[in-house]
N, C-alpha and C positions, 0 to 999 in steps of 0.2 A: 232486148228489142224495145225501141221507143214507142210508147203509146201516143199516137198522134191525136187522140181525143182528149189528151191532157189540156187543161185550161191554159190559154195563151194570153198574156197581158199585152194587148195591142189596142190602139185607138181605132185604127183602120189597117187594112192590108197595105203594106208599103213596098215599093220597088225603087230603090235609090240608085240602082246601077245605071238607069237611063235618065236620072235626074228628074223624074216625074214625081215631085214631092206632093204628098197629100196635103189637104187643107189644114189639118192640125199642125203639121210640120211648118208650113208657111206662116201660120198665125203665130206660133211660138217664136219662130225666127224673127218675125217682124217686131214682136213685142220686146225681145231681147236686144235687137239691134237699133231700136229707136233712139236717136240722139236726144229727143225731147223727153224720153222716158214713158211716153204714152202715144197711142196711135188711135185716131178716130175711126169709128165704124165705117164712115164714108170712104176714108182713104183705104182701109183694108178691103172694102168691097170693090173699089175701082182697081186696086193693085192686083187683087187675086181673081177678079172676074166673076164674082158671085154676088148674090144679093146680101143686103145687110141682115136680113132674117137668117140667112145661112150662117153668116158670121156669128150672130147671136147664139144660134143653136150650138155651134161648136164651142163657143166660150162657156156655155152652160155645161157642156159635156166635160170640158177641161176642169171646170170648177168641181164637178162631181168626183173627179179623180184626185182632187187635193190641191189643184193649182189655185192660188189666191190671186184673183184678177179683179182689180178695181175698175168700175165703170163710172166715169164722170160725164155729165151732160156737155161740158165745154172742153174737157181734156181728152175724152175717149177712154180707151182701155189701157190699163197699166198692170204689168205683171209684178206683184209684190213679193210673192214667195212661191217656191216649187216644193213638192213633197219629196221626201227621201225615199223614193221608190223608182224602180227602173221601168220606164215606158219607152218603147221603141222609138216613137215619134219625137219624144222629148230628147232622147240621146242623139237622134239624127239632127234635130234643130240646133243642139249645142255644138255638135261636131263640125259642122260646116263641110266644105269640100275637102276630100282626101284623094290620094292617088289610087289606092286599092282598098285598104282595110276600112271597113265600115260602110261600104257601098250598099249593103243590105244588112239590117239589124233585126233580129227577132228576140223577144223576151218571153220566157215561159215562167209561169208561177211556180211550177215544180216539174222536174223531169228526173230521169234516172241519172244521166250524166250529160252535160252539154257536148262532150266529145262524141257520145252516141248519136246525138242529133246531127252534128256536123258530118259525121261519117255517112249518114244516110244522104245528106245533101250532096256530099262529094260523089257518092255512087250514082246519084241522079243527074250528075253533070252540071251542078250549080257552079257559077263563076267563082273564082277566088275572091277573097275579101269579105265573104259573108261572115257575120258574127252572131253567135247565139249566147244569150245570157239566160240564167235561171235564178229566180229568187231563192230557190233551195234545190238541192239534189238529194235523191234518196240513195244513190249509189255513186257518189262522187269518189274519184280515185286519184291517187298520186302515183309517183314512180314505184316500180317494183311491186305493183299490185296493192299498195297500201291504201286504206280507206282515207278519204278526205272529208273532214267535218265541214258540212255546208248548211248551217242553220239559216232559217228564213229571214231575209231582210237585214242581215248583219254583215254580209261580205259581198265580194264580187266574184261570181263563179261563171266563167265564160270561156268559149272556144272560138277559134278562128280557122277558116279554111284557106289554105294557100296552095298554089300550084306553081312553085318556083322552077325556073329552068336551071336545075342543078343536078349534078350526079349524086347518087345516094350517099356517097361518102362525104359530101359537102353539107348534108342536111343539118349537121351539128351547128352550122352557122346560124340557123334559125333559133336554136335554143339560146345561143350567145346573144343574138340580137334582141330576143324577147326579154332576156334578163336585164340588158342595159336599158331597154325602153321602160320596163316596169320600175326599175330602180330610179331612173331619172324622173319619171312622173310622180312617184311617191315623194321624192325629195323636193320637187317643185311645189307640190300641193301642201306638204306638211312642214317644210323647212327643217326637217330632221335628216340627219345623215343616215343614208342607207347603203348597205354593202351587199356584194354578191358572194355567195358561197357556192363553189362549183358542185354540181353542174347546173342547178336550177333553183336555188333558194335565194330569197331576198331577206336580209337581216336588218333589224333596227335594234340598237343597243345589245347586239349579240344574240338576239332571239329572232326566230323565223316569223315573218309576217306574210310571206307570199311564196308560192311555188309554181313551177312551170312543168307541164307534161307534154312532150311532143311525140306524136304518133305518126309513123311514116308508112306510106303505101308506095312501093317503087318496083320498077322492073330492073333488070340487070344494069342498064346504063342510064336510066333516067328516073327522076322522081315523078310519080303520077300525082300525088297530093300529100300534103302534110297538114295534120291537125295540131294546132297549138292550143293546149288547154291551160288556163291561168286561174289560180285561186288567190284571192287577197283577203286576209282577215282584217276587215275594216273596223266594224263597231262591236266586235265581240267583247264580252267581259272575260276576265281570267277564269272565272268559274264556269264559263261555257266550254273550256277546253277539258279534255279528260285529265285526270290527276297526273298521269305519267308524262303529259306534255306541257304542264304549266311552267316548268322551269326552262324549257327550250323554245316554246312558242309564245307569241303575244299578238296583240292587235294594234292597229294604228291608234285607236281610241285609248287603249291602255297606256301606250307610250306617250301620247300627247296630253292625256287627261281630259279630253272632250271628244265628242263624236265628229266624224268626218262626213261631208256630203258625198254620198256614194255616186250619184250621177256625174258630178263634177270630176271625181277621180276616174271614173270609167272612161269618160271622154278624153281626159288627159292621157291615160294609158293608150287608148286607141290612136290618138294623134302621134304619140312618140313611137308606137309600133309601126305605124305607116311610114314614118320618117326613116327608121332603121331598116325596114324591109326594102325601101327604095334604094338605100345605100348598097344593100346586097345585090339588088337587080342591076345596078349601074357599076358594079365591080369595085365598090368602095368599102368592102368588108374590113379592110385594115383600119379604117376610122372607128368602126364598131369595136374591133378587137382591142384597139388602143384604149378606148374608154372602159371596156370590160376589165382589162388588166389593171387600170388605174384604180378601180373601185372593187376589185376582188380581194376578199380577206383570206383566200386560200393560198395565193401565190407567196412563195418564200417560206411556207410552212412545211413541216414534216407531216406526211399524210399516210394513211393506210386505206387502200381501196380494195373492196371485195367485188370481184366479177365472177359470179357463179361460185364455183369451188376454188377459184384462183384468188390469191391475195398478193397485192403489190404494195411494197413500202418504199418510200423515197421522199424527195423534196419536190413540191410542185413549182416548176420553174417558170413556165410561160404558156401562152396560147399558140397553137399551130395555125398555119395559114387557112386551114379548113375548119377551125374552131375546136379542134381536139386539145385536151389538156396534155402538156408535155411534162412528164415526171422523171426526174433523175433518180433511178433506183439506188438501193443500198449497195448494189454491185457495180454502179457507175454507168449503167446503160440508160439511154434516154427512151422512155416508153411513151407511146402515143395512146392516150386513153380517151375513148369517146363516150363511155358510160360506166356506171358502177356505183357502189355505195361507199361514200367517202367519209372518213373520220379524221379529224385533226389529232395528231399524236400529242400527248401531253409532254411538256418539257421536263 
């Protein structure tokens, strides 16, 4: 059960679903979008409909949170630097307008699991597109009940609430779309080649840097809601990983040799997710599937998949129309796989 008295990292309460942006969001957006690089207090006051004293108070609050804002008597306010911390209003100001994902963003300093928080929001009837980040998780989880390492301030640990108009058997599309979006965002932000390992891992240099956990609540013929949980190992050191994971897992920082700006990567991922979710909603999943197949390191490989007590061996051939993995078994049958624990067979 999520403890709602946990500390929440917010500047103010926000509600972006109806575009009523808070003052801090509007100030940050104006500072980032200024063609001159600076905005006068008078212009901000007139544009936002508040006093210059109110603007100054919010600038001071932003500075206390680590935003380096220069104030010049002739030039006005200029944003010089932002902290590598996740603040809801900063993320909203960076993200801009989206179709669905990111219409409401919350950031917790610590929680059990962001999927737990989103599940409560889903049961409370919150609109789809809500996103919950946590700077750290005490009970982060991956697929098959595995623990997900979530050290404070070193990664992106977040979940998204979706209410797609899909049949339950089509929900695999969302895992596929999430993988393509995360892979694309990582590649754009780091210029490193990233690959997808079925069903939910993102690899860099053959090592896992991100994982996706989708949890489904559905009736017989319709999806009620889906929670997409995403973990990205951004600025971890190799020594942060348990000894048994250091050969198979890595972080973007370790792969690149320098830290990554987490807010920038977070916003990039949300934007790409919004794009791919829109493709599913408009019947263009084939575009997502084509991209997935192009960047999936699993296809064409001999694999072994464990599903409970059952084990399937064969060659991973392609992706089905509903997002399932199609495996040609050692007996020549084409099996449709929607989940399981996959290992690549050694040559």
